PALO-150162 format. One record per residue (C-alpha): residue number from 1; residue in three letters; x, y, z. Coordinates in steps of 0.1 Angstrom, whole numbers, plus 5000, padded with zeros to 4 digits. Layout:
NUM	ALA	X	Y	Z
...
This chain:
1	UNK	5514	3710	3072
2	UNK	5499	3676	3098
3	UNK	5473	3691	3119
4	UNK	5499	3676	3147
5	UNK	5524	3702	3131
6	UNK	5502	3730	3135
7	UNK	5487	3718	3167
8	UNK	5529	3725	3181
9	UNK	5536	3756	3164
10	UNK	5502	3768	3172
11	UNK	5511	3763	3207
12	UNK	5542	3777	3206
13	UNK	5530	3811	3193
14	UNK	5506	3807	3225
15	UNK	5535	3807	3246
16	UNK	5559	3829	3236
17	UNK	5527	3856	3235
18	UNK	5519	3845	3275
19	UNK	5554	3853	3282
20	UNK	5561	3891	3258
21	UNK	5528	3900	3276
22	UNK	5540	3892	3317
23	UNK	5541	3930	3338
24	UNK	5576	3941	3332
25	UNK	5576	3965	3370
26	UNK	5551	3995	3382
27	UNK	5572	4025	3372
28	UNK	5567	4039	3403
29	UNK	5577	4018	3420
30	UNK	5610	4017	3399
31	UNK	5610	4050	3410
32	UNK	5608	4044	3449
33	UNK	5637	4017	3444
34	UNK	5659	4042	3422
35	UNK	5654	4070	3452
36	UNK	5667	4045	3479
37	UNK	5700	4033	3459
38	UNK	5707	4074	3453
39	UNK	5705	4077	3494
40	UNK	5735	4051	3502
41	UNK	5772	4065	3501
42	UNK	5779	4027	3487
43	UNK	5759	4005	3472
44	UNK	5788	3973	3467
45	UNK	5778	3967	3434
46	UNK	5741	3972	3435
47	UNK	5738	4000	3415
48	UNK	5754	3985	3383
49	UNK	5728	3956	3391
50	UNK	5697	3979	3388
51	UNK	5703	4009	3364
52	UNK	5714	3987	3334
53	UNK	5677	3965	3338
54	UNK	5649	3977	3327
55	UNK	5626	3956	3341
56	UNK	5631	3962	3376
57	UNK	5617	3926	3392
58	UNK	5651	3910	3380
59	UNK	5672	3933	3399
60	UNK	5695	3916	3422
61	UNK	5675	3912	3459
62	UNK	5642	3920	3445
63	UNK	5606	3901	3441
64	UNK	5575	3916	3421
65	UNK	5550	3890	3421
66	UNK	5525	3880	3389
67	UNK	5510	3918	3383
68	UNK	5549	3928	3384
69	UNK	5540	3945	3423
70	UNK	5568	3943	3447
71	UNK	5560	3920	3470
72	UNK	5605	3921	3488
73	UNK	5634	3935	3494
74	UNK	5663	3915	3504
75	UNK	5696	3926	3504
76	UNK	5712	3911	3538
77	UNK	5751	3919	3541
78	UNK	5761	3935	3512
79	UNK	5776	3960	3526
80	UNK	5754	3991	3520
81	UNK	5760	4022	3537
82	UNK	5740	4058	3536
83	UNK	5710	4058	3545
84	UNK	5676	4040	3543
85	UNK	5655	4064	3518
86	UNK	5614	4065	3531
87	UNK	5610	4059	3499
88	UNK	5600	4021	3501
89	UNK	5572	4029	3521
90	UNK	5552	4034	3489
91	UNK	5559	4002	3480
92	UNK	5522	3997	3483
93	UNK	5527	3954	3482
94	UNK	5560	3952	3499
95	UNK	5558	3926	3518
96	UNK	5592	3917	3530
97	UNK	5618	3943	3535
98	UNK	5655	3926	3548
99	UNK	5684	3951	3552
100	UNK	5699	3935	3580
101	UNK	5735	3931	3582
102	UNK	5751	3960	3566
103	UNK	5765	3995	3576
104	UNK	5734	4018	3573
105	UNK	5734	4048	3597
106	UNK	5711	4075	3601
107	UNK	5673	4072	3613
108	UNK	5646	4042	3604
109	UNK	5619	4062	3582
110	UNK	5583	4066	3598
111	UNK	5574	4055	3566
112	UNK	5578	4019	3569
113	UNK	5564	4016	3603
114	UNK	5538	4030	3595
115	UNK	5535	4013	3560
116	UNK	5500	3997	3548
117	UNK	5522	3961	3539
118	UNK	5550	3953	3550
119	UNK	5546	3920	3572
120	UNK	5581	3913	3583
121	UNK	5607	3948	3589
122	UNK	5644	3936	3592
123	UNK	5667	3967	3597
124	UNK	5697	3941	3624
125	UNK	5727	3942	3626
126	UNK	5736	3982	3607
127	UNK	5741	4016	3625
128	UNK	5711	4028	3630
129	UNK	5704	4054	3659
130	UNK	5683	4079	3671
131	UNK	5649	4080	3684
132	UNK	5622	4054	3674
133	UNK	5592	4077	3670
134	UNK	5553	4065	3684
135	UNK	5531	4064	3650
136	UNK	5504	4095	3643
137	UNK	5471	4086	3665
138	UNK	5451	4091	3629
139	UNK	5469	4059	3613
140	UNK	5446	4027	3612
141	UNK	5454	3999	3615
142	UNK	5489	3978	3603
143	UNK	5499	3941	3594
144	UNK	5532	3940	3607
145	UNK	5542	3907	3621
146	UNK	5576	3905	3628
147	UNK	5602	3938	3632
148	UNK	5643	3932	3644
149	UNK	5657	3962	3651
150	UNK	5684	3943	3671
151	UNK	5719	3955	3671
152	UNK	5718	3988	3657
153	UNK	5724	4023	3679
154	UNK	5687	4032	3689
155	UNK	5681	4056	3718
156	UNK	5652	4072	3734
157	UNK	5631	4057	3755
158	UNK	5608	4029	3737
159	UNK	5579	4033	3721
160	UNK	5545	4025	3735
161	UNK	5509	4035	3719
162	UNK	5527	4019	3685
163	UNK	5518	3987	3693
164	UNK	5485	3992	3697
165	UNK	5481	3999	3661
166	UNK	5497	3963	3651
167	UNK	5473	3934	3655
168	UNK	5485	3911	3643
169	UNK	5518	3916	3657
170	UNK	5539	3888	3664
171	UNK	5575	3894	3677
172	UNK	5598	3923	3684
173	UNK	5642	3920	3687
174	UNK	5652	3954	3697
175	UNK	5679	3943	3721
176	UNK	5714	3954	3723
177	UNK	5703	3993	3716
178	UNK	5703	4020	3748
179	UNK	5666	4016	3747
180	UNK	5662	4035	3779
181	UNK	5626	4038	3802
182	UNK	5606	4016	3810
183	UNK	5597	3983	3790
184	UNK	5561	3993	3779
185	UNK	5529	3968	3789
186	UNK	5511	3976	3759
187	UNK	5522	3943	3739
188	UNK	5496	3923	3757
189	UNK	5471	3949	3751
190	UNK	5446	3933	3717
191	UNK	5481	3916	3704
192	UNK	5464	3879	3711
193	UNK	5490	3862	3685
194	UNK	5525	3883	3707
195	UNK	5544	3858	3709
196	UNK	5581	3871	3712
197	UNK	5601	3900	3727
198	UNK	5639	3901	3731
199	UNK	5649	3937	3747
200	UNK	5680	3922	3756
201	UNK	5710	3943	3758
202	UNK	5693	3980	3765
203	UNK	5695	4002	3796
204	UNK	5659	3990	3804
205	UNK	5650	4012	3840
206	UNK	5625	4003	3868
207	UNK	5605	3970	3871
208	UNK	5595	3945	3851
209	UNK	5561	3955	3835
210	UNK	5524	3949	3847
211	UNK	5496	3931	3828
212	UNK	5523	3908	3811
213	UNK	5507	3881	3826
214	UNK	5474	3890	3796
215	UNK	5503	3884	3764
216	UNK	5485	3844	3767
217	UNK	5508	3835	3735
218	UNK	5535	3849	3748
219	UNK	5565	3821	3742
220	UNK	5600	3842	3741
221	UNK	5607	3869	3767
222	UNK	5639	3879	3769
223	UNK	5651	3912	3789
224	UNK	5687	3905	3799
225	UNK	5712	3935	3802
226	UNK	5696	3958	3817
227	UNK	5686	3980	3847
228	UNK	5663	3962	3854
229	UNK	5651	3961	3896
230	UNK	5622	3951	3921
231	UNK	5611	3906	3920
232	UNK	5594	3888	3898
233	UNK	5559	3899	3900
234	UNK	5529	3874	3899
235	UNK	5509	3882	3871
236	UNK	5543	3872	3850
237	UNK	5537	3838	3861
238	UNK	5504	3844	3840
239	UNK	5515	3838	3811
240	UNK	5512	3806	3814
241	UNK	5528	3799	3772
242	UNK	5562	3812	3786
243	UNK	5589	3794	3768
244	UNK	5621	3811	3770
245	UNK	5623	3835	3807
246	UNK	5654	3854	3802
247	UNK	5665	3885	3827
248	UNK	5701	3879	3827
249	UNK	5726	3906	3840
250	UNK	5699	3927	3863
251	UNK	5690	3944	3898
252	UNK	5661	3917	3900
253	UNK	5652	3905	3935
254	UNK	5631	3888	3962
255	UNK	5623	3848	3957
256	UNK	5613	3821	3933
257	UNK	5577	3815	3951
258	UNK	5571	3774	3937
259	UNK	5537	3776	3942
260	UNK	5530	3808	3908
261	UNK	5565	3787	3892
262	UNK	5543	3757	3885
263	UNK	5523	3773	3865
264	UNK	5549	3782	3840
265	UNK	5551	3744	3830
266	UNK	5558	3749	3796
267	UNK	5594	3768	3799
268	UNK	5627	3749	3782
269	UNK	5653	3774	3786
270	UNK	5652	3798	3825
271	UNK	5677	3820	3831
272	UNK	5677	3845	3857
273	UNK	5712	3846	3865
274	UNK	5736	3878	3878
275	UNK	5704	3889	3901
276	UNK	5705	3891	3941
277	UNK	5681	3864	3938
278	UNK	5679	3852	3976
279	UNK	5656	3814	3991
280	UNK	5657	3784	3976
281	UNK	5655	3769	3946
282	UNK	5618	3755	3953
283	UNK	5604	3720	3948
284	UNK	5588	3728	3924
285	UNK	5618	3726	3897
286	UNK	5608	3697	3890
287	UNK	5576	3698	3878
288	UNK	5588	3721	3849
289	UNK	5594	3691	3827
290	UNK	5600	3701	3798
291	UNK	5634	3727	3809
292	UNK	5662	3722	3789
293	UNK	5684	3747	3803
294	UNK	5686	3765	3839
295	UNK	5706	3789	3848
296	UNK	5705	3813	3886
297	UNK	5742	3809	3892
298	UNK	5752	3845	3901
299	UNK	5724	3852	3929
300	UNK	5719	3843	3971
301	UNK	5705	3810	3968
302	UNK	5709	3791	3993
303	UNK	5698	3758	4005
304	UNK	5700	3725	3994
305	UNK	5697	3715	3964
306	UNK	5666	3700	3963
307	UNK	5659	3665	3949
308	UNK	5629	3674	3925
309	UNK	5655	3689	3908
310	UNK	5665	3648	3894
311	UNK	5625	3645	3883
312	UNK	5637	3676	3854
313	UNK	5649	3650	3826
314	UNK	5650	3667	3799
315	UNK	5673	3691	3810
316	UNK	5714	3700	3789
317	UNK	5720	3726	3808
318	UNK	5718	3734	3848
319	UNK	5747	3762	3861
320	UNK	5741	3773	3896
321	UNK	5778	3782	3904
322	UNK	5783	3816	3927
323	UNK	5759	3809	3953
324	UNK	5752	3796	3990
325	UNK	5741	3764	3983
326	UNK	5753	3736	4005
327	UNK	5743	3705	4015
328	UNK	5754	3668	3999
329	UNK	5753	3663	3960
330	UNK	5736	3628	3965
331	UNK	5703	3644	3975
332	UNK	5697	3650	3938
333	UNK	5693	3620	3917
334	UNK	5712	3633	3887
335	UNK	5707	3592	3867
336	UNK	5676	3604	3853
337	UNK	5692	3632	3840
338	UNK	5702	3619	3801
339	UNK	5700	3641	3787
340	UNK	5726	3660	3813
341	UNK	5757	3681	3790
342	UNK	5765	3710	3812
343	UNK	5764	3711	3856
344	UNK	5779	3741	3867
345	UNK	5778	3743	3909
346	UNK	5813	3760	3913
347	UNK	5815	3783	3942
348	UNK	5791	3767	3965
349	UNK	5794	3750	3997
350	UNK	5786	3722	3987
351	UNK	5802	3689	4009
352	UNK	5807	3657	4009
353	UNK	5818	3635	3978
354	UNK	5807	3634	3940
355	UNK	5777	3615	3940
356	UNK	5776	3578	3921
357	UNK	5750	3591	3901
358	UNK	5763	3614	3879
359	UNK	5783	3590	3867
360	UNK	5752	3575	3849
361	UNK	5754	3608	3830
362	UNK	5766	3599	3797
363	UNK	5762	3629	3780
364	UNK	5778	3651	3802
365	UNK	5806	3676	3783
366	UNK	5814	3699	3813
367	UNK	5813	3696	3848
368	UNK	5824	3720	3867
369	UNK	5826	3718	3908
370	UNK	5858	3737	3920
371	UNK	5859	3763	3949
372	UNK	5834	3739	3971
373	UNK	5842	3714	3999
374	UNK	5841	3683	3984
375	UNK	5864	3656	3991
376	UNK	5872	3619	3985
377	UNK	5894	3603	3958
378	UNK	5882	3601	3925
379	UNK	5866	3565	3916
380	UNK	5868	3551	3884
381	UNK	5832	3555	3879
382	UNK	5848	3586	3862
383	UNK	5854	3569	3837
384	UNK	5820	3560	3819
385	UNK	5818	3598	3811
386	UNK	5834	3594	3778
387	UNK	5819	3623	3760
388	UNK	5837	3647	3794
389	UNK	5856	3673	3773
390	UNK	5852	3697	3808
391	UNK	5865	3693	3846
392	UNK	5871	3708	3869
393	UNK	5873	3706	3904
394	UNK	5901	3730	3914
395	UNK	5893	3743	3953
396	UNK	5887	3712	3970
397	UNK	5898	3689	3991
398	UNK	5904	3655	3971
399	UNK	5932	3634	3973
400	UNK	5956	3609	3950
401	UNK	5964	3621	3928
402	UNK	5983	3596	3910
403	UNK	5950	3576	3911
404	UNK	5932	3603	3899
405	UNK	5951	3608	3869
406	UNK	5952	3575	3861
407	UNK	5912	3573	3858
408	UNK	5912	3612	3840
409	UNK	5937	3601	3815
410	UNK	5913	3575	3796
411	UNK	5888	3605	3789
412	UNK	5902	3600	3755
413	UNK	5873	3636	3744
414	UNK	5894	3661	3772
415	UNK	5905	3695	3763
416	UNK	5906	3718	3794
417	UNK	5914	3694	3826
418	UNK	5917	3714	3858
419	UNK	5927	3699	3892
420	UNK	5945	3727	3913
421	UNK	5942	3735	3952
422	UNK	5933	3693	3958
423	UNK	5956	3670	3964
424	UNK	5983	3689	3996
425	UNK	6019	3684	4001
426	UNK	6013	3651	3975
427	UNK	6036	3638	3953
428	UNK	6037	3653	3916
429	UNK	6040	3613	3898
430	UNK	6058	3607	3875
431	UNK	6051	3574	3861
432	UNK	6054	3575	3824
433	UNK	6026	3549	3827
434	UNK	6003	3589	3825
435	UNK	6004	3575	3790
436	UNK	5965	3594	3779
437	UNK	5952	3633	3777
438	UNK	5961	3636	3742
439	UNK	5937	3657	3735
440	UNK	5945	3678	3763
441	UNK	5948	3718	3757
442	UNK	5944	3735	3789
443	UNK	5962	3716	3818
444	UNK	5961	3735	3853
445	UNK	5978	3715	3882
446	UNK	5984	3744	3913
447	UNK	5985	3757	3946
448	UNK	5993	3723	3957
449	UNK	6026	3724	3970
450	UNK	6031	3694	3950
451	UNK	6070	3680	3958
452	UNK	6088	3667	3931
453	UNK	6101	3673	3893
454	UNK	6083	3683	3864
455	UNK	6075	3651	3854
456	UNK	6081	3636	3809
457	UNK	6051	3627	3811
458	UNK	6037	3660	3800
459	UNK	6059	3656	3770
460	UNK	6028	3635	3753
461	UNK	6004	3665	3755
462	UNK	6013	3676	3722
463	UNK	5981	3698	3718
464	UNK	5983	3714	3750
465	UNK	5986	3754	3748
466	UNK	5980	3764	3788
467	UNK	5994	3750	3811
468	UNK	5997	3764	3849
469	UNK	6022	3743	3877
470	UNK	6023	3773	3902
471	UNK	6023	3774	3935
472	UNK	6038	3743	3945
473	UNK	6072	3733	3958
474	UNK	6088	3714	3924
475	UNK	6123	3714	3920
476	UNK	6150	3703	3895
477	UNK	6155	3724	3859
478	UNK	6126	3729	3834
479	UNK	6133	3701	3808
480	UNK	6145	3707	3773
481	UNK	6115	3684	3764
482	UNK	6095	3717	3767
483	UNK	6100	3738	3727
484	UNK	6078	3700	3718
485	UNK	6047	3715	3725
486	UNK	6040	3726	3697
487	UNK	6009	3748	3710
488	UNK	6025	3759	3740
489	UNK	6013	3799	3750
490	UNK	6011	3799	3780
491	UNK	6031	3788	3808
492	UNK	6029	3794	3842
493	UNK	6059	3777	3861
494	UNK	6062	3807	3892
495	UNK	6068	3796	3929
496	UNK	6084	3764	3932
497	UNK	6114	3759	3938
498	UNK	6128	3754	3903
499	UNK	6165	3755	3894
500	UNK	6193	3758	3865
501	UNK	6197	3779	3833
502	UNK	6165	3795	3816
503	UNK	6172	3766	3796
504	UNK	6177	3779	3752
505	UNK	6147	3753	3745
506	UNK	6118	3782	3761
507	UNK	6132	3799	3733
508	UNK	6126	3779	3704
509	UNK	6081	3780	3718
510	UNK	6065	3784	3680
511	UNK	6038	3799	3695
512	UNK	6055	3825	3713
513	UNK	6081	3831	3685
514	UNK	6051	3843	3662
515	UNK	6016	3860	3663
516	UNK	6011	3849	3634
517	UNK	6005	3810	3641
518	UNK	5973	3804	3654
519	UNK	5957	3785	3684
520	UNK	5954	3746	3675
521	UNK	5915	3741	3651
522	UNK	5901	3719	3676
523	UNK	5906	3738	3711
524	UNK	5882	3743	3739
525	UNK	5857	3766	3737
526	UNK	5869	3785	3773
527	UNK	5834	3796	3787
528	UNK	5812	3765	3796
529	UNK	5780	3764	3787
530	UNK	5777	3767	3756
531	UNK	5747	3743	3748
532	UNK	5721	3742	3724
533	UNK	5687	3748	3731
534	UNK	5651	3737	3721
535	UNK	5639	3772	3716
536	UNK	5653	3782	3689
537	UNK	5654	3822	3702
538	UNK	5671	3813	3731
539	UNK	5705	3803	3720
540	UNK	5732	3811	3738
541	UNK	5764	3810	3724
542	UNK	5798	3822	3748
543	UNK	5830	3825	3726
544	UNK	5859	3816	3745
545	UNK	5884	3847	3752
546	UNK	5919	3846	3743
547	UNK	5948	3847	3764
548	UNK	5975	3865	3765
549	UNK	6006	3846	3757
550	UNK	6026	3848	3791
551	UNK	6059	3831	3803
552	UNK	6054	3835	3836
553	UNK	6093	3815	3856
554	UNK	6089	3842	3883
555	UNK	6095	3833	3924
556	UNK	6129	3804	3915
557	UNK	6154	3795	3921
558	UNK	6169	3797	3883
559	UNK	6205	3815	3879
560	UNK	6219	3821	3851
561	UNK	6221	3851	3828
562	UNK	6184	3860	3811
563	UNK	6191	3848	3773
564	UNK	6198	3866	3748
565	UNK	6177	3849	3723
566	UNK	6150	3862	3744
567	UNK	6141	3883	3719
568	UNK	6131	3860	3699
569	UNK	6102	3856	3714
570	UNK	6073	3876	3697
571	UNK	6047	3871	3705
572	UNK	6051	3878	3742
573	UNK	6024	3896	3761
574	UNK	6034	3892	3795
575	UNK	6074	3886	3806
576	UNK	6079	3874	3848
577	UNK	6111	3865	3863
578	UNK	6115	3880	3889
579	UNK	6121	3868	3924
580	UNK	6154	3840	3910
581	UNK	6193	3840	3912
582	UNK	6198	3857	3871
583	UNK	6230	3876	3875
584	UNK	6243	3899	3841
585	UNK	6231	3918	3822
586	UNK	6197	3930	3807
587	UNK	6194	3920	3770
588	UNK	6186	3948	3746
589	UNK	6170	3923	3727
590	UNK	6141	3921	3752
591	UNK	6134	3956	3725
592	UNK	6130	3935	3703
593	UNK	6092	3917	3717
594	UNK	6074	3950	3705
595	UNK	6032	3941	3718
596	UNK	6052	3932	3754
597	UNK	6031	3948	3778
598	UNK	6048	3935	3812
599	UNK	6077	3926	3822
600	UNK	6091	3920	3859
601	UNK	6127	3912	3867
602	UNK	6126	3930	3897
603	UNK	6152	3911	3929
604	UNK	6173	3894	3911
605	UNK	6207	3904	3907
606	UNK	6208	3920	3877
607	UNK	6233	3948	3868
608	UNK	6250	3972	3841
609	UNK	6225	3996	3823
610	UNK	6185	3995	3815
611	UNK	6188	3993	3777
612	UNK	6178	4024	3761
613	UNK	6158	4005	3735
614	UNK	6132	3997	3758
615	UNK	6117	4033	3749
616	UNK	6109	4019	3719
617	UNK	6084	3991	3733
618	UNK	6050	4016	3732
619	UNK	6021	3984	3748
620	UNK	6046	3982	3777
621	UNK	6017	3991	3809
622	UNK	6036	3972	3836
623	UNK	6074	3972	3842
624	UNK	6093	3965	3874
625	UNK	6138	3963	3876
626	UNK	6135	3965	3915
627	UNK	6164	3951	3940
628	UNK	6188	3946	3918
629	UNK	6224	3958	3912
630	UNK	6217	3982	3880
631	UNK	6229	4013	3875
632	UNK	6233	4044	3850
633	UNK	6201	4067	3836
634	UNK	6165	4054	3835
635	UNK	6158	4054	3805
636	UNK	6133	4092	3789
637	UNK	6111	4087	3768
638	UNK	6079	4061	3757
639	UNK	6059	4044	3784
640	UNK	6088	4048	3807
641	UNK	6074	4083	3816
642	UNK	6046	4067	3832
643	UNK	6061	4038	3850
644	UNK	6064	4042	3891
645	UNK	6092	4052	3914
646	UNK	6085	4017	3926
647	UNK	6098	4005	3897
648	UNK	6130	4009	3897
649	UNK	6136	4009	3937
650	UNK	6161	3989	3952
651	UNK	6185	4000	3929
652	UNK	6208	4026	3947
653	UNK	6232	4025	3918
654	UNK	6204	4037	3893
655	UNK	6195	4079	3885
656	UNK	6170	4097	3874
657	UNK	6145	4130	3876
658	UNK	6119	4105	3894
659	UNK	6145	4090	3916
660	UNK	6162	4103	3947
661	UNK	6193	4099	3930
662	UNK	6193	4122	3901
663	UNK	6218	4119	3870
664	UNK	6239	4147	3857
665	UNK	6231	4162	3821
666	UNK	6260	4143	3800
667	UNK	6251	4105	3817
668	UNK	6207	4113	3809
669	UNK	6199	4086	3785
670	UNK	6188	4096	3752
671	UNK	6152	4098	3739
672	UNK	6135	4075	3715
673	UNK	6142	4083	3679
674	UNK	6099	4077	3676
675	UNK	6089	4114	3663
676	UNK	6063	4135	3690
677	UNK	6033	4126	3669
678	UNK	6037	4089	3665
679	UNK	6049	4086	3703
680	UNK	6013	4099	3716
681	UNK	5993	4075	3689
682	UNK	6009	4049	3707
683	UNK	6008	4054	3743
684	UNK	5970	4064	3734
685	UNK	5970	4029	3721
686	UNK	5988	4015	3750
687	UNK	5970	4025	3774
688	UNK	5937	4021	3755
689	UNK	5953	3978	3759
690	UNK	5969	3989	3792
691	UNK	5932	3985	3805
692	UNK	5921	3952	3794
693	UNK	5956	3940	3800
694	UNK	5958	3958	3845
695	UNK	5987	3948	3864
696	UNK	5967	3915	3868
697	UNK	5989	3904	3835
698	UNK	6022	3900	3860
699	UNK	6008	3892	3896
700	UNK	5976	3878	3893
701	UNK	5974	3839	3897
702	UNK	5931	3845	3895
703	UNK	5931	3849	3858
704	UNK	5922	3812	3848
705	UNK	5897	3809	3881
706	UNK	5877	3834	3858
707	UNK	5872	3813	3827
708	UNK	5881	3776	3841
709	UNK	5880	3777	3881
């Protein structure tokens, strides 16, 4: 064999020898893993991988070092159930333990918290419960750097002395649990690298912990949705490295000290919403040059907007809604805010017109100025805001609806438009040249006392899901083209002067006929201010709320019969035909709308009996047939045992044990064939839905304003 061939053979033998000499996992550590596995009631197939292999270093989710020691256990989203075995604490070289997004229960073993090797421990999004025990005073310093126990069921007071044993601690996320007591202040004692604390969504009380200003490396402090009270301590403003300060939904009060505010010049995210802060927004806000998100909505802030707000040139979101702010918006030069995407100033006392400088914010996506005292007409400069998807100008004093719609139609990305409670006593434009709004999903032109008819240009809005035209003076019939709006699911035409029969076209609405049809895939996000923030741990997302599928034609001048085909609208949750001139009998087919929660047929001229089949509507929590000419016995059983006598008032020919007119035994209405147990189960479920759905489904026209106003 040539020399080169011998050399190649020798090299091959050497490589094979090295491969064969690779150290497998240690038997003791393998045993620890198997004891962890034994503590699981459901392992989702992990056991097959682990028990069939000799070398645990190749098991699923296990990583070893070169000498065969386990350094990582990564079993995220594996559907694991059962308890976490303390045996994992015996893995002497374990650095990273991640068991997040499973269904693990029981407590968190103290052996993991006191581990002499673990630097990252993540058990978030499980069902762990009980208290977190303080570490024994004899335990020496531990190397833990990151602890994530968020979204579990932990209770009791949060440990305080434990953290003194963890000099390398960088981040703790204990959010979304049920911890009580005060937030400890020990994080800022001897922890030079401590940078992130999130204890939001708990039940902490007391004040903001003293000594927080000693956390010189602290970048993220989140404690929203607790019961924390008192003022912002002066000491807090000494934590000059803070980038995210988030305390929404607490009971904080007092004023914001403008002199101290300047010290937090690194702030990127500031959220003090839903508290009881008073006073004014300090002029020093303009010194926060890095600020991207500013939330102080739902407080008692007064005064004018400081002009210095226009100096926050990196700001993405400004939410100052539901305060007592006043004055003219023109005091702020919005043209400097080139990154502004969401501006929420609703429910204040602003006056004057929309300032021209706002029209320079080319990145603006959400604009909510509703519930103020703004006036004037929209200008064509609004067309510069090409990125707008959400506009709410409701409850102001704007005029010229025709001109406004011609301007707004140029905003091709617009998905939600709310302009109700303006344009009082003007005419609904029927101009066929209103041909934009092709991406509109929500349209609210309510509470305007508009005259005219339901315009044909609405038939072009093929993506429309919610249509609110209530509280106007619209006349004429309901147009038959309405069934061409395939995604329309929430229709409120109440409190108008509409005439004619209920059109059969309404019985063909796809979204109301089936609850299996999905909403339009690119529909709007209902809650605004879903904006990316620079500090990764301060992302704020608010999911879109699902509106009930509703048809409200109440308080009009509709006549004729209730169509028998109304039973086709099987996806309806609320149906209101009250205060019209309808006659004839209540169709039994309504009993086919199995998920119906609210039914109001009051103040019509309906005759005949209440169909006994309606007792099968087990989710019906609101029912009203008062002031008709109905007769016979009120059905017995089902939800009918929960309705007050006022639901049947004004029908002297009706009889029932709960009414003045009692029935003879011979004419008592039959009960539902549903068994007693089934009935109880369904009533309990229905009551749960009823609490959520409430009386507002039928009567409260402000449901949209909670989300869109």
